[in-house]
N, C-alpha and C positions, 0 to 999 in steps of 0.2 A: 487558549486552545492551540494545539499543534497540528491541526489539519485545516487546510485552506484550499478552496476551489478557485482556480484561475483558468477560465475558459474550459477547455477539455482536459485539463490536468489537475489532479488532486495532489497537493504538496503535503508530505508528512515531514514536519520540521522539529528538530530537537527531541525531547522525550515525549513520546506519544502515549498518553494515559488511557485508561479504560473509557473515560467519557468521550474520547475521540472516535471510538468505534461507531457510535450512533450516527453522527453526520457522515462518516465514511461510508457506512452501509447505505444510508439514504441516497447519497450522491451516486454510488455505483449501481444501485437498483434503478435509479431514474435514468441512467445512461450507461449501459454496460461497455460502451466503447471508450470511456474515459481512461486515461493513463494515470497511474499512481507513481509519483516521483519520490524516491527514497533518498535522494542525494544528500540531504542534510539531516536525515533521521538519526537520532542518537540512541534511541531505545524504542522498542515496540512492545506495548503491553500485550499480553496473551489474547485479549479480546480483539485488538486491532489486527494481530496476526491471523486470528481465526476468520475475521471478515475477509481478509485478503486471500486466505486459503479457500474459503467457500465460494467466493465470487470470481476468483481467478482473473483479475484484470491484468492488462499489460503493465509491466513494471519497468521503470526507468531509474537508473542510479543504483548504488549498492549500499548507501548509508555511510555515515561518518564513524559510527561505533564499530569496533572490531567484531563483536558478536553478531550484529546485524549484517555486516559486510561478509563475514566468513561463514556464517551458519544459516541465517534466515533468508538473505537474498538469493543464494543458490537454490533453496527450496522453492521460493516463490517464482523463480525464473526457469525452473526445470521444465522439461518437455510439456508444453501446453497443448491441450486438445485443439484441433483445427476449428476455427470459428468461420462460418460461411461469411462471405463479403456482403 
């Protein structure tokens, strides 16, 4: 599995497949303040990307893969709606 929870950070590592979307969704629904770290992500399956788009978590890192870094990261980190403290 390419998704791992470390404290308040969800790490997406290497190629993230469809089956990684379910634990990602569960962890973000359980605590919406968790940060998703894309630093070592090499590929995001569409299901994983959709979870990130829908739940709009804070994103850290840009990914190792050029497509993730150049196309997906900017979309995920674009103007976020204000979340009350």
